[in-house]
C-alpha positions in Angstrom: 25.2 49.5 -63.8 21.6 50.1 -64.7 19.9 52.8 -62.5 21.3 51.2 -59.3 24.6 49.4 -58.7 23.1 46.0 -58.1 21.6 45.9 -61.6 24.2 45.0 -64.3 24.9 42.9 -67.4 27.0 39.8 -67.4 29.2 38.2 -70.1 26.2 36.4 -71.6 24.5 39.7 -72.1 21.9 38.9 -69.4 20.6 41.3 -66.7 22.1 40.5 -63.3 20.5 41.3 -60.0 22.8 41.4 -57.1 25.3 39.5 -59.3 22.9 36.7 -60.1 21.7 35.9 -63.7 18.0 37.0 -63.9 17.4 34.6 -66.8 18.5 31.7 -64.7 16.4 32.8 -61.8 13.4 32.9 -64.1 14.1 29.4 -65.4 14.5 28.1 -61.8 11.5 29.8 -60.2 9.2 30.5 -63.1 7.5 33.8 -64.0 6.1 36.2 -62.9 8.7 36.4 -60.2 9.5 39.1 -57.6 13.2 39.3 -56.8 14.5 41.1 -53.7 18.3 41.8 -53.3 18.8 41.4 -49.6 22.2 43.0 -49.6 20.8 46.1 -51.3 17.9 46.2 -48.7 20.3 45.8 -45.8 22.5 48.5 -47.1 19.6 51.0 -47.2 18.6 50.0 -43.6 22.1 50.8 -42.4 22.3 54.1 -44.2 19.2 55.2 -42.5 20.1 53.8 -39.1 23.6 55.2 -39.0 22.7 58.6 -40.4 19.8 59.0 -38.0 21.9 58.2 -35.0 24.8 60.3 -36.2 22.8 63.5 -37.0 19.8 63.2 -34.6 21.4 61.4 -31.7 21.8 57.9 -30.5 18.2 57.6 -29.5 16.9 58.3 -33.0 15.1 55.4 -34.6 14.2 54.7 -38.2 11.0 52.6 -38.6 10.5 50.5 -41.6 7.1 51.5 -43.1 6.0 48.0 -43.8 3.0 48.8 -46.1 5.7 49.1 -48.8 6.5 45.4 -48.6 5.2 43.0 -45.9 6.1 39.4 -45.3 7.8 37.7 -42.3 11.3 37.8 -43.8 11.3 41.6 -44.1 10.5 41.9 -40.4 13.3 39.6 -39.5 15.7 41.7 -41.5 14.4 44.9 -39.9 14.9 43.4 -36.5 18.4 42.3 -37.3 19.3 45.8 -38.6 18.1 47.5 -35.5 15.1 49.1 -37.0 11.6 49.7 -35.6 8.6 49.1 -37.8 5.4 51.0 -38.7 2.3 48.8 -39.1 -1.0 50.0 -40.4 -3.3 47.0 -40.0 -4.1 43.9 -37.9 -2.6 41.8 -40.7 0.7 43.6 -40.6 0.8 43.3 -36.9 0.1 39.6 -37.1 2.8 39.1 -39.7 5.2 41.0 -37.4 4.2 38.8 -34.5 4.8 35.6 -36.5 8.2 37.0 -37.5 9.1 37.5 -33.8 9.6 41.2 -34.2 10.0 43.0 -30.8 6.6 44.5 -30.0 8.1 47.4 -28.1 9.6 48.7 -31.4 6.3 48.6 -33.2 4.4 51.8 -34.0 0.8 51.1 -34.9 -0.7 53.5 -37.5 -4.0 53.8 -39.3 -6.8 56.3 -39.5 -9.6 53.8 -38.6 -8.3 51.2 -36.1 -11.2 48.9 -35.1 -11.8 47.9 -31.5 -10.4 44.5 -32.4 -7.3 46.0 -33.9 -6.7 48.0 -30.7 -7.3 45.0 -28.4 -5.1 42.7 -30.5 -2.3 45.3 -30.5 -2.4 45.7 -26.8 -2.4 41.9 -26.4 0.8 41.9 -28.4 2.3 44.6 -26.3 2.7 47.1 -29.1 5.0 49.9 -27.9 3.3 52.9 -29.5 0.0 53.8 -31.0 -0.1 56.6 -33.5 -3.5 58.0 -32.7 -5.3 59.6 -35.6 -8.4 61.2 -34.2 -10.7 61.8 -31.2 -12.8 58.7 -31.6 -9.6 56.5 -31.7 -8.2 58.3 -28.7 -11.3 57.5 -26.7 -11.2 53.9 -27.9 -7.6 53.4 -26.9 -8.3 55.0 -23.6 -11.2 52.7 -22.9 -9.2 49.5 -23.7 -6.1 50.6 -21.8 -8.2 51.6 -18.8 -10.1 48.3 -18.9 -6.7 46.5 -18.8 -5.2 48.7 -16.1 -2.4 49.8 -18.3 -1.1 53.1 -19.7 -0.6 53.0 -23.5 2.1 55.1 -25.0 0.8 57.2 -27.9 1.8 59.8 -30.6 -0.8 62.0 -32.2 -0.9 62.3 -35.9 -0.8 65.9 -36.9 -1.3 67.4 -40.4 1.0 70.4 -40.9 -0.5 71.6 -44.1 2.4 71.0 -46.5 2.2 70.6 -50.2 5.2 68.5 -51.2 4.6 69.0 -54.9 4.1 65.4 -55.5 1.3 63.2 -56.9 -2.1 64.1 -55.4 -2.9 60.5 -54.7 0.0 60.2 -52.3 -0.2 63.6 -50.6 -1.1 63.0 -46.9 0.1 66.1 -45.0 -2.3 68.7 -46.3 -5.2 70.1 -44.3 -7.9 68.4 -46.2 -6.9 64.8 -45.5 -8.4 61.7 -44.0 -5.3 61.5 -41.8 -4.7 63.3 -38.5 -5.7 66.6 -37.0 -4.8 69.9 -38.7 -2.8 72.6 -36.9 -4.4 75.3 -39.1 -7.9 74.6 -38.0 -7.1 74.4 -34.3 -8.1 70.8 -34.1 -4.5 69.6 -33.5 -4.3 71.7 -30.3 -7.7 70.4 -29.2 -6.7 66.8 -29.5 -3.4 67.5 -27.8 -5.1 69.0 -24.8 -7.6 66.1 -24.7 -4.8 63.5 -24.8 -2.9 65.1 -22.0 -5.9 64.7 -19.7 -7.1 61.3 -21.0 -6.9 58.3 -18.7 -5.0 55.3 -19.8 -2.7 57.0 -22.3 0.7 58.7 -22.1 1.2 61.3 -24.8 4.8 60.8 -25.8 4.9 62.9 -29.0 3.6 63.9 -32.4 3.7 62.4 -35.9 3.5 63.9 -39.3 3.8 62.6 -42.8 3.7 64.9 -45.8 3.7 62.5 -48.8 5.8 60.2 -50.9 8.4 60.2 -53.7 9.8 63.6 -52.7 13.2 64.6 -54.1 13.8 67.9 -52.3 14.3 68.5 -48.6 12.4 71.8 -48.6 9.0 70.2 -47.8 10.6 68.3 -44.9 12.2 71.5 -43.6 8.9 73.3 -43.9 7.1 70.5 -42.0 9.8 70.5 -39.3 9.5 74.2 -38.9 5.7 74.0 -38.4 6.0 71.0 -36.1 8.6 72.6 -33.8 6.6 75.8 -33.6 3.6 73.7 -32.6 5.6 71.9 -30.0 6.7 75.2 -28.6 3.1 76.4 -28.5 2.1 73.2 -26.7 4.8 73.9 -24.1 3.6 77.5 -23.6 -0.2 76.8 -23.5 -0.2 73.5 -21.8 3.1 73.4 -19.8 3.7 70.0 -21.4 6.9 68.8 -23.1 6.6 66.8 -26.3 9.5 64.3 -26.1 9.2 62.6 -29.5 8.7 63.9 -33.0 8.1 61.4 -35.9 8.8 63.2 -39.2 7.4 60.3 -41.3 9.0 59.2 -44.6 8.6 60.1 -48.2 12.1 60.5 -49.7 12.0 59.5 -53.4 13.5 56.6 -55.3 15.1 56.5 -58.8 12.8 54.5 -61.0 14.0 55.8 -64.4 17.1 57.6 -65.7 15.2 60.8 -65.6 14.8 60.7 -61.8 17.5 62.2 -59.6 19.8 60.1 -57.5 19.4 60.8 -53.8 22.1 60.7 -51.1 19.8 59.6 -48.2 22.5 60.2 -45.5 23.0 63.7 -46.8 19.3 64.4 -46.8 19.0 63.2 -43.2 22.0 65.4 -42.3 20.4 68.5 -43.8 17.0 67.8 -42.2 18.8 67.3 -38.8 20.5 70.7 -39.1 17.1 72.3 -39.7 15.5 70.6 -36.8 18.4 71.5 -34.4 18.3 75.1 -35.4 14.5 75.3 -35.2 14.4 73.7 -31.7 16.9 76.3 -30.5 15.0 79.1 -32.1 11.7 78.0 -30.6 13.2 77.5 -27.1 12.5 73.8 -26.9 14.6 70.7 -26.2 15.1 68.6 -29.3 12.8 65.7 -29.1 13.7 62.2 -30.0 13.4 61.9 -33.8 11.7 59.0 -35.5 11.9 58.5 -39.3 9.6 56.2 -41.4 11.3 55.1 -44.6 9.5 52.5 -46.6 9.8 52.9 -50.4 13.3 54.2 -50.1 14.4 51.0 -48.3 12.9 48.4 -50.5 11.9 49.8 -53.9 15.3 49.7 -55.6 16.2 46.3 -54.1 13.4 44.7 -56.1 12.8 43.6 -59.7 10.0 41.7 -61.4 10.6 39.1 -64.1 8.0 38.1 -66.7 7.9 35.9 -69.8 6.9 37.6 -73.1 3.9 36.1 -74.8 2.6 37.9 -77.8 4.2 40.9 -79.6 1.6 42.9 -81.5 2.4 45.7 -83.9 -0.5 48.0 -85.0 0.6 49.9 -88.0 0.4 53.6 -87.5 -0.4 53.2 -83.8 1.7 51.4 -81.4 3.5 48.1 -80.5 2.3 45.9 -77.6 4.5 43.4 -75.7 2.3 41.2 -73.6 3.6 39.4 -70.5 2.4 36.7 -68.2 1.7 39.2 -65.3 0.3 42.7 -65.1 -1.9 44.8 -62.8 -2.5 41.9 -60.4 1.2 41.9 -59.5 1.9 45.6 -60.1 -1.2 47.9 -60.1 0.8 51.1 -59.8 0.7 52.1 -63.5 -3.0 51.4 -63.7 -3.6 53.5 -60.5 -1.4 56.5 -61.1 0.8 56.0 -64.2 3.9 55.2 -62.3 7.0 55.2 -64.5 9.4 52.3 -64.6 12.5 51.1 -66.4 12.1 47.8 -68.3 14.4 45.7 -70.5 14.6 42.3 -72.1 16.7 40.5 -69.6 18.2 37.9 -72.0 19.1 40.8 -74.4 20.3 43.3 -71.8 23.5 44.1 -73.6 21.7 45.0 -76.8 20.6 48.6 -77.5 17.0 49.6 -76.8 15.8 50.3 -80.3 12.1 49.3 -79.9 9.2 51.2 -78.4 6.3 49.4 -77.0 3.5 49.4 -74.5 3.9 46.5 -72.0 0.5 44.9 -71.6 -0.6 42.5 -68.9 -2.7 39.3 -69.3 -5.9 40.5 -67.6 -9.2 41.0 -69.4 -8.9 44.8 -68.8 -7.9 47.5 -71.2 -6.1 49.4 -68.4 -3.9 46.4 -67.6 -0.6 48.0 -68.5 2.8 48.2 -67.0 4.0 51.1 -69.0 3.5 52.9 -72.4 5.9 54.0 -75.1 8.7 52.3 -73.2 12.2 51.8 -74.7 13.1 48.1 -75.0 15.2 45.7 -76.9 13.2 44.0 -79.7 11.1 41.4 -78.0 10.0 37.9 -79.0 7.8 35.3 -77.5 9.6 33.5 -74.7 11.9 36.4 -73.9 12.3 37.4 -70.2 11.2 40.9 -69.6 12.4 42.6 -66.4 10.8 45.6 -64.7 13.3 47.3 -62.3 12.8 49.0 -58.9 9.6 47.0 -58.0 10.4 46.3 -54.4 7.8 48.7 -53.0 4.0 48.6 -53.5 4.1 45.7 -55.9 3.8 42.5 -53.9 2.1 44.5 -51.0 -0.6 45.7 -53.4 -0.9 42.5 -55.4 -4.4 41.0 -56.0 -6.0 37.9 -57.5 -7.9 39.8 -60.1 -9.1 37.4 -62.8 -8.2 34.7 -60.3 -4.6 34.9 -61.2 -2.2 33.5 -58.4 0.2 35.9 -56.9 3.9 35.4 -57.8 6.5 34.2 -55.3 9.1 36.4 -53.6 12.7 35.2 -54.0 15.4 36.8 -51.9 18.9 36.7 -53.2 22.1 37.3 -51.2 25.8 36.6 -51.9 25.1 34.4 -54.9 22.4 32.3 -53.4 18.6 32.5 -53.8 15.8 31.4 -51.5 12.0 31.5 -51.6 10.7 33.9 -49.1 7.1 33.8 -50.1 5.8 30.7 -52.1 4.0 31.1 -55.4 0.2 30.9 -55.0 -1.6 28.0 -56.6 -5.1 27.7 -57.9 -5.9 25.7 -54.8 -4.8 28.6 -52.7 -7.2 30.8 -54.6 -10.3 28.6 -53.9 -9.2 27.6 -50.4 -11.6 29.9 -48.6 -14.5 29.3 -50.9 -17.5 27.7 -49.2 
């Protein structure tokens, strides 16, 4: 096992993903290549679904935060696994619609929904809007009133929690583009406005404190603040909040230095905190919604590349260049995200070589990692980067007019193309 139980080494010394030879997959489908182990993904969905219902009650619902990885096949799996989904754009909603995902189980997020987004979502019959601000509340009210419907909403609230994670992915603090802060009094203001706003039904509250969090303390702190706020709403407004969305953010093991997380145990511990706090604050426990994204899909994924040049600069560093890079994985360029990499066709050999993995773009910052431990690489080797299921394909671009890789799903010894490889013709298709 390498990091996660679906990564291993076979008798040929090759990296296997879900029991399938990664070198053979690269030969069959070409590189760069995204691989998603469907069994690993479904296992994570079931862990969340079963733990949420066991510890929070049968009406608890985990939503797949689809910004982590979005294509029609993912939504079909989420539907089959009894999940809801969290969409943040018209494009994600359209993809969900094409996949036939039940609209009533869609929660529509986003801090700046356009009028068209709002109209299209209502046309789809989206079950719940997560309203970010006063302007959006008014816009949703206008569109719902025009249609003669009442739209179910949650309000996004910022509880002011520092989850001790990377600044770029902290979203629950007071100074944020997301939501209304409790600390400033603006959260109570928007709650009171929503209660009296025509065309909407305030079902509950939403908060999200950040990503890649390995401790439950920030979630417990957020739960404490949110339950106290719900109690205050009940006292000041005589209004019962029936649903609390605690967001997502549990971390994922990208390297051997990251801790392993027992997700069911985390959910159990958070549930105990919520139950105790609701009793303490004299409120009925609301329906609990969770929003895992990264922790569902990240570990299920790997990306395969072909090594091109190997450059050794005496007294400085070694470079191993591959046929992909920041267009298919911009996370290292954006915030120095750490990964585990290896030479897939030499996976049984010791990692005795240190190198910077360089992409093919005309950009000095086009790197996938620096000072990484690898097997000695040669031109033509297959290099694998593990745990790339989240925020790789979904953030991919055509920088330098490079086509995006395909997504291949593997399950029970079989592989299938879930997203086709882009061609040069695809890249110029919309040019006029």
